[in-house]
C-alpha positions as CSV (number, residue, x, y, z in Angstrom):
1,X,0.2,0.3,-0.1
2,X,2.9,2.4,1.1
3,X,4.1,2.2,-2.1
4,X,1.2,2.7,-4.2
5,X,0.8,5.8,-2.4
6,X,4.9,7.2,-2.7
7,X,4.6,6.6,-6.8
8,X,1.7,8.9,-7.0
9,X,3.2,11.8,-5.0
10,X,6.5,11.5,-6.9
11,X,4.1,11.3,-9.9
12,X,2.6,13.9,-9.0
13,X,5.4,16.2,-8.1
14,X,7.5,15.5,-11.7
15,X,3.9,16.2,-13.5
16,X,3.6,19.7,-11.8
17,X,7.5,20.8,-11.8
18,X,7.9,19.1,-15.3
19,X,5.3,21.6,-16.4
20,X,6.9,24.4,-14.9
21,X,10.5,24.0,-16.1
22,X,8.8,23.2,-19.9
23,X,7.4,26.6,-20.0
24,X,10.3,28.3,-18.5
25,X,12.8,26.6,-20.3
26,X,11.0,26.7,-23.8
27,X,10.2,30.6,-23.3
28,X,13.7,31.2,-22.5
29,X,15.2,29.0,-25.5
30,X,12.5,30.6,-27.5
31,X,13.8,34.0,-26.7
32,X,17.3,33.1,-27.1
33,X,16.5,31.8,-30.9
34,X,14.9,34.8,-31.8
35,X,11.8,33.0,-32.2
36,X,9.0,35.3,-33.3
37,X,6.5,35.5,-30.0
38,X,3.5,34.4,-31.7
39,X,4.9,30.9,-32.2
40,X,6.7,31.4,-28.9
41,X,3.2,31.7,-27.2
42,X,1.9,29.2,-30.1
43,X,4.1,26.2,-28.6
44,X,4.0,27.5,-25.0
45,X,0.9,27.1,-25.1
46,X,-0.5,24.8,-26.5
47,X,2.2,22.1,-24.8
48,X,3.5,23.2,-22.1
49,X,-0.1,24.2,-20.3
50,X,-1.6,20.6,-21.2
51,X,1.7,18.2,-20.2
52,X,1.0,16.7,-18.0
53,X,-2.5,15.8,-19.1
54,X,-0.6,15.1,-22.9
55,X,2.2,12.7,-20.8
56,X,-0.3,10.8,-18.5
57,X,-2.8,9.8,-21.5
58,X,0.7,8.9,-23.6
59,X,1.7,6.9,-21.0
60,X,-1.4,5.3,-19.9
61,X,-2.5,4.7,-23.5
62,X,1.0,2.9,-24.1
63,X,1.1,0.4,-21.6
64,X,-3.0,-0.2,-22.5
65,X,-4.3,1.6,-19.6
66,X,-5.7,4.2,-22.0
67,X,-8.9,4.5,-19.9
68,X,-7.3,6.1,-17.5
69,X,-6.1,8.7,-19.2
70,X,-9.2,9.4,-21.0
71,X,-11.1,9.3,-17.2
72,X,-8.7,12.0,-16.4
73,X,-9.9,14.1,-19.4
74,X,-13.1,13.9,-18.7
75,X,-12.5,14.8,-14.8
76,X,-10.2,17.3,-15.0
77,X,-12.9,19.6,-17.3
78,X,-15.1,19.0,-14.7
79,X,-13.0,19.9,-12.0
80,X,-11.7,22.6,-14.0
81,X,-15.3,24.0,-14.3
82,X,-16.9,23.3,-11.2
83,X,-14.5,22.6,-8.7
84,X,-11.6,25.2,-9.0
85,X,-13.9,27.9,-11.1
86,X,-16.0,27.6,-7.5
87,X,-13.1,27.6,-5.3
88,X,-11.7,30.9,-7.0
89,X,-15.1,32.3,-7.1
90,X,-15.1,32.1,-3.5
91,X,-11.9,33.5,-2.7
92,X,-12.9,36.6,-4.9
93,X,-15.6,37.5,-7.5
94,X,-14.5,35.8,-10.9
95,X,-15.3,38.7,-13.3
96,X,-15.7,36.4,-17.3
97,X,-14.6,38.2,-19.9
98,X,-17.3,38.6,-23.4
99,X,-15.0,37.0,-25.4
100,X,-14.8,33.9,-23.1
101,X,-18.2,33.3,-22.2
102,X,-19.7,33.9,-26.5
103,X,-17.1,32.5,-27.3
104,X,-14.9,30.2,-25.2
105,X,-17.7,28.6,-23.9
106,X,-19.6,27.7,-26.7
107,X,-16.3,26.3,-28.2
108,X,-16.0,24.1,-25.5
109,X,-19.8,22.5,-25.5
110,X,-19.1,22.1,-29.5
111,X,-15.8,20.1,-28.9
112,X,-16.8,17.8,-26.1
113,X,-20.0,16.9,-27.9
114,X,-17.9,16.4,-31.3
115,X,-16.0,14.2,-29.0
116,X,-18.9,12.2,-28.0
117,X,-19.6,11.8,-31.5
118,X,-16.4,10.7,-32.6
119,X,-15.5,8.7,-30.0
120,X,-19.2,6.5,-30.3
121,X,-19.1,5.6,-33.6
122,X,-21.5,2.3,-32.7
123,X,-24.0,5.3,-32.4
124,X,-24.5,5.5,-35.9
125,X,-22.8,2.7,-37.9
126,X,-23.1,-0.7,-35.8
127,X,-20.2,-2.6,-37.5
128,X,-17.9,0.6,-36.3
129,X,-16.0,0.1,-33.4
130,X,-16.3,3.5,-30.2
131,X,-12.1,4.6,-30.6
132,X,-10.4,8.0,-31.3
133,X,-8.5,6.9,-34.1
134,X,-5.5,8.8,-36.2
135,X,-8.6,10.3,-38.7
136,X,-9.9,12.1,-35.1
137,X,-6.8,13.2,-34.1
138,X,-6.0,14.8,-37.3
139,X,-9.5,16.7,-37.0
140,X,-9.2,17.6,-33.4
141,X,-5.5,18.9,-33.6
142,X,-6.9,20.8,-37.1
143,X,-9.7,22.4,-35.2
144,X,-7.2,23.6,-32.0
145,X,-4.7,24.7,-34.6
146,X,-7.7,27.0,-36.4
147,X,-8.9,28.0,-32.5
148,X,-5.1,29.6,-31.4
149,X,-4.9,31.0,-34.8
150,X,-8.3,33.1,-34.0
151,X,-6.6,33.9,-30.3
152,X,-3.0,35.2,-32.2
153,X,-5.3,37.1,-34.8
154,X,-7.5,38.8,-31.8
155,X,-4.5,39.4,-29.8
156,X,-2.7,41.3,-32.9
157,X,-0.2,37.8,-33.6
158,X,0.8,38.8,-29.9
159,X,2.2,35.6,-28.4
160,X,3.6,36.4,-25.4
161,X,-0.1,38.3,-24.5
162,X,-1.4,34.5,-25.3
163,X,0.6,33.4,-22.8
164,X,-0.2,35.2,-19.9
165,X,-4.3,34.9,-21.1
166,X,-4.0,31.3,-19.9
167,X,-2.1,29.7,-17.0
168,X,1.7,30.1,-15.8
169,X,1.5,33.9,-16.2
170,X,4.2,34.1,-13.1
171,X,6.5,30.9,-14.4
172,X,6.7,33.0,-18.5
173,X,7.6,36.5,-16.2
174,X,10.4,34.5,-13.9
175,X,11.6,32.8,-17.4
176,X,12.0,37.1,-18.2
177,X,14.0,38.1,-14.7
178,X,15.5,34.6,-15.2
179,X,16.7,34.0,-18.3
180,X,20.0,32.4,-19.0
181,X,21.8,30.4,-22.0
182,X,20.7,28.5,-24.6
183,X,22.5,25.2,-23.6
184,X,20.4,26.2,-20.1
185,X,17.3,26.4,-21.3
186,X,18.0,23.1,-23.5
187,X,18.6,21.6,-20.9
188,X,16.0,22.5,-18.5
189,X,13.4,21.5,-21.2
190,X,15.6,18.2,-21.9
191,X,14.8,17.4,-18.1
192,X,11.5,18.6,-18.3
193,X,10.6,16.1,-20.5
194,X,12.4,13.3,-18.5
195,X,10.3,15.0,-15.6
196,X,7.3,14.9,-17.5
197,X,7.4,11.1,-18.5
198,X,8.5,9.4,-15.1
199,X,6.1,11.4,-13.2
200,X,2.8,10.0,-15.8
201,X,4.6,6.7,-16.0
202,X,4.7,6.3,-12.0
203,X,1.6,8.2,-11.2
204,X,0.2,5.5,-13.9
205,X,1.6,2.5,-12.9
206,X,0.2,4.0,-8.9
207,X,-3.5,4.4,-10.1
208,X,-3.4,1.0,-11.3
209,X,-1.7,-0.7,-8.5
210,X,-4.4,1.4,-6.3
211,X,-7.2,-0.3,-8.3
212,X,-6.0,-3.9,-8.2
213,X,-5.8,-3.2,-4.2
214,X,-8.7,-1.3,-3.9
215,X,-10.9,-3.1,-6.7
216,X,-12.0,0.1,-7.7
217,X,-12.0,0.3,-11.4
218,X,-9.6,2.5,-14.0
219,X,-12.6,4.2,-14.9
220,X,-13.2,5.7,-12.0
221,X,-9.2,6.1,-10.5
222,X,-8.9,8.1,-13.8
223,X,-12.0,10.7,-13.1
224,X,-10.9,11.0,-9.5
225,X,-7.5,10.6,-8.8
226,X,-6.0,11.1,-12.4
227,X,-8.3,13.7,-12.8
228,X,-7.1,16.3,-9.5
229,X,-3.7,15.2,-9.5
230,X,-2.9,17.1,-13.4
231,X,-5.6,20.0,-12.4
232,X,-3.2,20.7,-9.0
233,X,-1.3,23.4,-10.6
234,X,-4.2,25.2,-12.6
235,X,-5.8,24.8,-9.0
236,X,-2.6,26.4,-8.0
237,X,-2.4,29.4,-10.3
238,X,-5.8,30.1,-10.2
239,X,-6.3,30.4,-6.6
240,X,-2.8,32.8,-6.6
241,X,-4.8,34.8,-9.3
242,X,-8.0,35.1,-7.9
243,X,-5.3,36.3,-4.2
244,X,-4.1,38.4,-6.2
245,X,-7.8,40.0,-7.4
246,X,-7.3,39.0,-11.1
247,X,-10.2,36.9,-11.8
248,X,-10.5,37.9,-15.2
249,X,-8.5,36.0,-16.1
250,X,-9.6,33.0,-14.7
251,X,-12.7,32.1,-16.8
252,X,-10.1,32.3,-19.7
253,X,-7.6,30.1,-18.0
254,X,-10.0,27.2,-17.2
255,X,-12.4,27.4,-19.8
256,X,-9.5,27.4,-22.1
257,X,-8.0,24.7,-20.4
258,X,-11.2,22.4,-21.2
259,X,-10.2,22.8,-25.2
260,X,-7.1,22.1,-25.0
261,X,-7.8,19.2,-23.4
262,X,-10.2,18.0,-25.5
263,X,-8.6,19.1,-28.8
264,X,-4.7,19.2,-28.3
265,X,-4.4,16.6,-25.4
266,X,-6.8,13.9,-26.7
267,X,-5.8,14.8,-30.6
268,X,-2.1,14.4,-30.3
269,X,-2.4,10.9,-28.1
270,X,-4.9,9.8,-31.2
271,X,-1.9,10.0,-33.7
272,X,0.1,7.8,-31.8
273,X,-2.2,5.2,-30.8
274,X,-6.1,4.6,-31.0
275,X,-8.1,5.2,-27.8
276,X,-10.6,3.0,-27.3
277,X,-13.7,4.3,-25.3
278,X,-15.6,3.0,-22.2
279,X,-19.1,4.2,-23.3
280,X,-19.6,4.5,-18.9
281,X,-17.4,8.2,-19.6
282,X,-20.4,8.9,-22.2
283,X,-22.4,10.1,-18.6
284,X,-19.6,12.3,-17.4
285,X,-19.4,13.9,-20.9
286,X,-22.9,14.9,-20.6
287,X,-22.3,16.7,-17.3
288,X,-19.1,18.5,-18.5
289,X,-22.0,20.1,-20.7
290,X,-24.3,20.6,-18.1
291,X,-21.6,22.8,-16.0
292,X,-20.5,24.5,-18.6
293,X,-24.5,25.7,-19.8
294,X,-24.3,26.2,-15.7
295,X,-21.9,28.9,-16.0
296,X,-23.2,30.2,-18.9
297,X,-27.2,30.1,-16.8
298,X,-25.0,31.6,-14.0
299,X,-23.8,34.9,-16.1
300,X,-26.6,35.6,-18.3
301,X,-29.2,36.5,-15.6
302,X,-29.9,40.1,-16.2
303,X,-27.0,41.2,-14.8
304,X,-24.7,44.1,-17.0
305,X,-21.6,42.8,-15.1
306,X,-20.5,39.2,-15.9
307,X,-19.1,37.9,-13.0
308,X,-19.9,34.5,-10.7
309,X,-19.9,35.8,-7.5
310,X,-19.0,34.1,-3.9
311,X,-22.8,32.3,-3.3
312,X,-22.2,30.5,-6.9
313,X,-18.6,29.6,-6.1
314,X,-20.2,27.7,-3.6
315,X,-23.4,26.5,-6.5
316,X,-20.7,25.3,-8.4
317,X,-18.4,23.5,-5.9
318,X,-21.6,21.3,-4.3
319,X,-22.4,20.5,-7.9
320,X,-19.4,19.1,-8.1
321,X,-19.4,16.9,-4.5
322,X,-22.6,15.9,-5.8
323,X,-21.2,14.4,-9.0
324,X,-18.3,12.6,-6.9
325,X,-20.4,11.5,-4.3
326,X,-22.6,10.2,-7.4
327,X,-20.1,8.8,-9.7
328,X,-18.5,6.4,-6.8
329,X,-22.8,5.2,-6.3
330,X,-22.5,5.1,-9.5
331,X,-18.9,2.4,-9.9
332,X,-20.1,0.8,-6.6
333,X,-22.9,-0.9,-7.6
């Protein structure tokens, strides 16, 4: 029992620090090589911010435990929309930019619907297999590229502002202050990739061992422990932003993460290996869509100021608690 728990903790730490080092080293490397800021923003935001989820999904898929990774994506997206956004609102009211409400939330809902349709091909073809294929991965990455390009155009092709629009804002600031040489930046990138891969492998191994010890299905572990583990960096940076009264960037970060996880992470991993889709996750996709609709309803109540209050933050947290309770009840029955 002790060793799997140790692996779980160690894996989480390596995932957390590896993502930070990747953003720092990648930003410095791009600046030293005089790469256009837009390109740095595209690569750092696309890969650095979703690195824990990407490496965990890739490791899980390559070791025959794809359901853990898929559960992680669904669970992390739900945690972002309910638990983390709710916690941020409790710390300080979260102002939601108009672009997040009218563009990002609908895109997140559309991406979730598309995921459900592509992963459940047996809904409309009995001879098909429920999985995310290479073709699906290409489609996801194509749509993700369009989304990123639209953001870059909106922000005047300024990739650094795009970094600040999403998370790791503090990590990027530090990279400017403590910028170092190209060899050191390269070393930091290589070390971060190793840390992410090791952390993901340890995390997946720990979850499979704990599942065997506790008699719990891997889907449940992916939706809960894996999801909470990979969203810890997001939780910490979100709470810091809320504490500093930077609530205007919180919602964009979290909804953007839902889009990144769905289109980028699943798209990239699907190019490496097909991802068999367990139909038990369809209910969780429904919960995610319901959570996103709930956010819209909270904001469209005739108020001039688009803001999630402390009371509404408590509602979001309670909604996540109810979901978690029903989740354990669902798999226990």
